[in-house]
N, C-alpha and C positions, 0 to 999 in steps of 0.2 A: 677883594675875593678872586681865590687862585682860579685859573684858565680849566674848566670840565673836558674833560678827554671825548673827543669827537666819537660819535658813538657811530656803530653801520647802517651803512645805507638804507637797513631798511629797518631803523629804530622807529619811524614815524610810524609807518603802519604793519608793525608787527602782529602777530596772531594774539598777542597779550598786551596789556598795559604796562607800559614802563615808567617808572618815576625813578629821580634821583633829588634824596635829600641830605641836609645838612644833619649832623649828629643831633640835634633838637630836632628836626623832621621839619624844618622849612623845605620846601617843596624847592629846587632849585633847575629842575626839567620835568615834564612830564610829554610823552610822545601823543600823537591825534589820537591815538586808538583810546587811549586812558581817558582823554577829554571829551570824545564823542559819546563814549560810555555814561559819562556822567554829567554832560551837557553843558559843561565849563567852556568858556575862551582859553587860550593858555596864558593869556594877559592876566586873567582873574585868580590864576592859580601862583603863577612862578612868583618867587620870592616875597608873595601876599599872604599865602596858606601854609599852614603846617597840616602834614598826612592826617592827624590825629585829628584835625578840625573837621576833617570831611569822614570820621567815625560817628558811630551814634555815641549816646551815652555809654552804656556797657562796652562798645569797642573802646573808648577812650581809659576805661578803668583799667581793661585788660591791659592798654598800650602801655599804661602807667604801673602797673602792677609785675605783668609778664614779658613782655614784648621788649620793653627798655632796659631792664634788667638782663635777659638773653642776650642781646646785642651786645652790651657792654661785657659779659662773659664770654661768650662762645663766638660772637661775632655773625650768629647767622637766627634766624626764625623759619621753621618749614613747615608748609601747608596749614598755615593758619586762617583757618575761615573768619572771615569780619564783614560785617556790612557796612557800605558805604553809602552817603547821601548824598544825591543826586542836587544838582540846580535846581530841579522840581520837587523836592523835597522827599522823593520816594525813596526807600531802603534799595541798595542792591546788594545782595549776597555775592562777595568776592572771597575767593581765595588767593592767598598771599604767601611770598617766600622774599625774604629779605637777607639781604648779606653785606655786611661792614668791609668796606675796602679801604684803605690806604693809599691817597697819592700824594707823594712828597711828605711834606708835613700836615698835611690836611687829611681829615676822614670822611667821608661820605657811605651813606646809605643806599643801596641799589635795590629797588622796590618791583618784583613782578607780580600784575593782578591777573586773575582768570575769573569770569564771570561764572560762579558756582553752578547758576542752573544748568547751561551747557555741560559743565564738567558732570554734575550729578545725572544727565539725561545719557551721555556718553558711556558714564560709569553702570548707569541703567540698563543700555543696551548690548554693554560689553559682557555684565553678570547673564542677563537675557539669554544673549549670543552662547556664551559658557554653556550656559544651564541646557538649552536647545544641542550644542553640540555633545553634552556628556548624558541628556538623554537618547539622544538617536544613537550615540556609543553602544549604549545599554540597551536600548533596542536592537542595534546590530549583533552585539552578544548575545543577546535571546535568541535573534534570529539563527544566528551561527549553531548556538546550542542546540536549537530544535531541528535545523537541517540536518547537524549530526544525528542527531535523536533517531530524526527520519533515516538518513543514509544508513543507520544501525540496524533499526527497524527492516527496513528494505533487504539491507545484507542477511539477515537473520531469515528472512523468509526466503529470497532467493537460495540461501543455501539449505534451509529445511525442505523446500520444493526441488532441489538439488539442480539447482537453474544455475548458468551463467551468462554474462555478455563479452560478445565480441565485435570487434570492426574492422575493417580492412579500407586504406585509405586507397584507393585505386590510380592516383597521380605517383604517388611515392612507395606503393607496394606493401607499405607497414602493414601490419595486425598486431590489434593490442588484445588483449585478454583481461578482463576483470579478475580480479582477487578471488573471487568465488568460483572462477571456471578455472583458475590455477589450481585451487583447492580440489577442487571436484576430481579433476585428471590428476593430483601430483607434480604436475610440470610448472614447477616454480620460477625454472630459469628461463628468461627469454628467449635464449637461441634456440628453444624447440618450438616457439612459432613466431619468431621475430618478422617472418616475409610470406606472403600466400605460399610459394613453395614449401617453407619449413613448415607450415599448419597442415598443407595438402598431404604429407609424407605422413600425419599422424592419422590419416581418414585410412580406413580399410580400403586395400587397392579393389577389392569390388563394388566398391562404393563411390570412389573418387568421380568418375565420370559423369555419376548421375546428380552426384552433390554438385559439380560445375555446372553442368546442362541446367538445373533448377535456377541458380545463380544468375546465368545467364539469361533464361528465360523470364526471370523478374526485375531484372534489369533493362530487357529489351521492351517489355510490354509494361514497364511503371507499375507492377504489383508486388503482391507479398509472395515471399518462396516459404512454402513449408514440405519439410523433406525429413527422412528418416536414415542414419548412415551408424557406421560402427567409427567409434573414436579410442585411439589408444590411451592406455592409463600407462602411468609410470612403471607400474607392475610388471606392463606386460599385455595385461586382458584388455579385451573390448568392451569399452561401454557401447549401450545401443543409446543413441541420442534422437532428439527430436528437434529439428531446428526450424526457427521461424523471425520473418524479418522483412527489411525490404531496402531499398538502396536511398541515397537523396542528389538531388540535382539543383545546378545552378539553374539563374536565370534562363538562361540560352539553352537552356535544358540538358547541357553536358552532366554526366555522372560522374558525380564527387566521390563518394564513398558507398559502401554497404556494410551493415550491421544485421544484429539481432538478438537472440538468445539460442541457447542451447538449454535443451532439458533431458538429464539422464533420466531415460524410461525403461534401465533394463528390468528392473526388478518386477516392472508393468509387463514387461516382455516374457520373462519368467513365469508371470502368473498366469499370464495368456497363453502359454505353452502348456502349464500346467493343467489350465481349464479345458484347453483341445485334446489335451490326454484325456483327462477325465471324462469329457464328452465322449471321447472317441469310445473308450473304455464303457460307458453306460449304453452308448450306442451299441457295442457289441455285446454287453448283458442282455438288453432290452431285444436283440436280436435273435439272440441264443432262449432267453422266454417264450417268443413267439413260436419259435421253432420246438420249444419244450412243449408249449402249449396244444401247438397244432398236431406235435406226437402226441400227446395226451388224450388229446381229444380221439383221434385216432386210434389210440391202442384201447381206447374204452369203447367205444363205439363197437370195435369188433366183438367183444363178449357181448355183448347189450345185443346185435343181430341174432344170433339164433336163441336167446332166451325169449325174445319179442315174436320170432317166426314158432316156438315151440306154444307160446302162449295164444297166438295166434290158430295153432292147429288143437289146442285144447279147446279154446271157443267153439270152433267149427264140429267137434266131439260132443255131441250135447250129451251133458250126463247131470242125474239129479241127486249124484253124491256130495254132499252137503263139505266133506272134508274137500274132495275138489273143487267147488265152487270157492269156499274159503280160500284156498292155495292160490288158485288163480288170482282171485279180487288181489289179494297179497301180494303176489309176484307184480301182478301189471302196476299196482302204487309206487313200488320199488323202483321198478323199470323206469317208469314215467317219469319219478322224482330224479335218476339217476341222468336221465337222457337229459331233462331239463338244465340240471347242472352244468354239465357238459354244454349243451346250447349255448348257454347264458355265460361260462368260462370263455367259449369261445370268441363271442359276438364283444363281450366286454373287451377281450385284447382288440380286435377289430376298431371298435370305435375309437379308443386309446391312441389308435397310430394313423386313424383318419382312412383307414380303408373299406368304411362300411358308407354303401351307396346307398339312398334313398330313393323309392319309385314311388314319387308322391302323382295321389290324383286328387280330383274332388270330389270329396267325401261328406257324407254326415254321421257327424261324431258321436250323435245320439244313437244311430241302429247301429254303429261299429261296435260299442259298448257292448252289446247282448254278446259277442262271440266273448269277447273276455270274460263276462260274467260267467257263462257257460263252462270255461276252463278253469275258475278257480273257486266254482262252486263246491265240487265234492270237498274240498281242503275245509272251508268253512260248515260244510254238514257234517264231515264225522265229529269236528268241535262242537256242534250243534250252536253254533253263533246265531242271533239274531241279527239278519242281513234285511235291511231295506236299501232302496234305490228310489233317488229323487230325480226324475229327468223331464226336461220340458217338453210342453205340449208341441214347438216347434221345432223346426230343424236348424241345427247348427254346421254351419259349411266351414271347413278348412282345406288346405292343401297338405296332403300328407299320404306317408306310406302306411296305407291300412293294416299290414302285418307289425308294423311297429309301434301303431298309436293300441292295439290288441295287447301288444306286449308290455307298454308302458302300464295298461290299466290294470292288466292281470298279475305284473309285479306286486304293484302296490296292493292288489286284494289278498294277495297269497303272502305279501309281507304283513299286513294286518294279520291275519287268520294265526300267523305261525306265533306273534306276539301277543294274541288276546287269550287269555285263559276261557276254559269251557263254559260257554253259556252268554260270555262277551256280547258286546253290541258291534257292529260294525255297518257301516254307512257310506253308501258311493252316491256323489252327488256331483250333477253337470247342469251348470247355467252359464249364461252370456253377459258377459261383463264388459260393456261399451263395445270394442273391437277383439276382443279376448274371449275363447272359449275357456272356460275352468272348469276342472276335474278337481273334485276333492274328496279325499279316502279318508274318514274320519272313525276310530277305533277308541274302545276301552280297557286297552293292553296295558303293557307294563312302563309305559312312557319313557320320556329321554330326558335326563339331566340337563340343564340348560346349558351347559359346560360343553355337553358331546354333541348339542344342535348342529354346530358346523362340522361333524366327523361323519355324521351318516351315510354320507354318498362320497365317501372314499374307499376306495376298492379294497376288499378282503374285511371292512371295518365291521367289527359288532362289539356291541358293547355287555360287560359283565352280565348284567341280569339279561341280556338277548341270547348270551351264550346259554345260559341255566337253563330258558326257558324256548329257546329256538325248537322247532320241530326239523332239524336239519339244515343245511344251506352252507355257500363259503363265504357268506357279507356282501356277495357282488350283484345280488337283485338291484338294491338303491342307484350301486354304481352305475349299472346299467342303464336303470332309467333316467338318472340323470343324465348321462352321454347321448341317449334317444331325444330327450327332451330339448336337451340344446342344439343338436343337429335341425331338431324341426325350427329354429329360430324361437324356443320357449323358452318360460322358467320355469323352476320348481323350488318348493321351500317346507321344511317342515318345521312343525309347532306342536310344542308339548309344555303343559303345565308344571312336569317334572315327573319323577320316578311314581308310578302308581296310576297316573291320572290321565291314560290314554294317550293319542299322540293322531297329528293331521298330518297328511301329505297335500298341498295344493300346489296342480301343475296350469300353467295356462300357457296357452298357443295361438297363435296370429288366426281371427277370423280371415276367410278368404273374401279378396274385395271381385275375384273374377265371377265370370257370369256364364263361365262353361256348367254344362250339363253334368249334376253328379253321377259318380259310377256307384250302383246299385251294388250293396255289400251283399255278398254270397254267404247264405247260411248253409251250413254242413247237413248233407244229405246222406243217408245212405246207399252205398256204393252197389248197385248192380254187378250182379257176376258176369265177369264179361264171357264172350264165346271162348270157347275151348282152342290154346295156341301151344304150339311148339314150341318149349323155352327152354335156351341153356343159359343155367347158372355157373358162374366159374369165379372159385372163390377158392384161396389157398385155407383158408380154416374150412376144415372138412364139416363141422358141426353146422357152423353159419348156413352152407350148401347145400347141406344134404336137408336141417329144418327148413331150409328157404324151399328147397324142390318139393319137400313132403307137402308142406302146406299148400303151393301153388296145385299139387296134384290133387289137394283135397276140393280145391277149387275147380276141377274138372279140366287142368293143362295137363299136357304132356310135357314131360321133364329130363333132361340129362345133366349131368355133372361133371367138370373138370376143376382141379386144382393145380393148373400152370397154365402158363400162355400157349406153350408151344403145345402143350395137348387142346387146350382150347380150339384152336389153327385147326388141327385134326378132327375134333368131335364137330364143329361147326360143318366142317366139309360134308362128312358123312351125314350128319342127323339133317341138317336144310332146316335149322330154328326159322320160327317169326320172329324172335325177340331173345335178345341174348344180356341176361345182367350179368355184367361184367366188372370185377374188382381193379383196382388199379395197382396196388400192392401185392405183385404175382414174385414167386421166387426165381423164374428164369427170364422171361421178359414182361415190362410191365403191360398195364392194360392200355396204355395208350398204342403202343407198336401193337397188341394184339388186333386193335382195333382197325389199326392203318393196314395192318396185313389182311384182316378180312375183308374190308373197304376194298383193296387188290381185286378180289374175287367176281365174276361175272354175277354170280348169283346173289352177291351180297346188298344191291340196291333196293331190296325188299324186306331186307331184315332191319327192324327196329334195334338200336344199340342204346343200351342204356349203362351209365357208369353207376357201381355203386362201391363208395366209398367213405371212410373215415374222414377224409381230407374236404371240410365242408367251404371253404373260403372262396369269394370271387375269382382269384385267378383259378382255382382249380377246376372251375367250372370253365371256364375259359379256356384252359387247357383241354377241358375233354372234347366241346364244342369242335377245335382246332384238330383233333385228331380223327374226329367222324363220328363222335357220337350225337344222337338223337334226344337225349335225356340224361340228366345228374340229380341221382339222388343221394342223399349224405345216410350212413349209417349210424343207429339201429334203423332199418327200413321201418317207415310206417306201412303197414299191410294196408290200412284203408285206401292212402296215396295210392300205391301200386295199384291196387284194383282200381281207383279210376284213372288209372296213368292207361290201364291195360283198355278198360271201356272204350275211353279215346280213340286208341290204335284202333280197335274194332270197329268205331264207327267211321273212323275216315278210311278204312281198306276197303 
């Protein structure tokens, strides 16, 4: 037998089983790895066994039908799985590669065996690893896709909000802008904002120092910055920006960078400016409206003064003439109504602008409403309404302005009377409910549509049926009531089942917890005729002055008239009056200056100065007092009030 070539030094302990056979399959050499796998000693194999004898029956058949012919034809067999029978009888799956080689004149078969289970495990692990990698790659692609979608969504959101992101590396001084900020400003080329110096050139000169100071402050205090500044657009116009952000720091506290977002608030600023202009215009319009209402009240009161004076004269001149009595009563009703309208109009304006001050006292509301009933009773009596009152037997104490509470109840009763047909029912009810005094006025009048219940307390608001049925009015009575109730810390609500089903207005006012003694309600009493006085009447309205003078003379006083300020000073010097009724609006000098000049006279200390004017706001009363007036009366003068005042002057003298 020819000599077998020497194998490599690693032949015996190679990772695979190495076997050499002749062309008939007789084993001529087998390495230690192969022998160990099968459990044979080399002496049991070499020259004694053919390789096919180590195969199973099926393996031997495969060797005969496929293996041997293939080796004969192509000289090799690759990756054939065969089961080899170990010395123990156990079948070991093997992968076999066979190559037929020629050495001189002799041919040999070189076989390499691999344990198939290790290979399969390796392949499975390889497949599993590859699958895991593929899944990871898929997850990575999905994550990248979602991340890109999030970036796209964020970019859309940032662009929609007209925002952009910027940062500055404080070590390199490099500035970076996000694409959204570039798009927002139109500054696409990096040269515009590459460094901090380039960037600051884009900030309005008036805003640069403040911008830098805010960033320096944020860095020094390790806090956020929030500043507004103007940033130049590529077109040259200025964008109003709001900047927010903060700095980043190293572990040692050294500042690394500063970054943040810029928000274009130009449109918001423009809207704020427009709103400010509108508010200013509204304020001017509101002030002009107030001035108009005040002037209107003054001008309306001026003609009312002589008319009321003449009525008082007619009252003093007793007459049995039925026509005279009818005329006087008619004029009284209409003058009273017009005076009431002017007063409501002025007070509603003062409430809406917060200029009405309450003079609260500890009062019993049950006693107080009697005055309101008396002031509203003539209206209900004229329409023959069935009026009922339900009052509690015990007092209900509230802290309130008695005059304003009378106004509230009187206006509600008058409102019910206006919109309730002749012969209808009106009921005033007062009860105590827990810690509230409840005033309700119920009528059987025209009612209120449900959709209009929320509008009845608006200024100048009158429903269509109300306009047809109302007995005069500007639609401010309920607005005035609403304002007065709110000033007292109370509430008012309107309720109605609908048109033609009547209405109910319910006022709730907080009950007082104070133990202070209540102030008795003064009931109106007829004024006594005052002692005769020397009275100077000063008014540029000749009718008003003369009619008031005549009325005073009918009451036993001595009067003089003056129709200008300078004349009033001269007449006062010559006449030596006890009382001066002085109008404020005079053609030459105003009443305040007249009062000051008179107060400079030595003899003026005993004179009682009364301002008579159509200007009835609180500031007008303060001006009158500062000018030296003792009292202020609003036109048209209530003669009974004037008589009462003259009586007090007499009692105090």
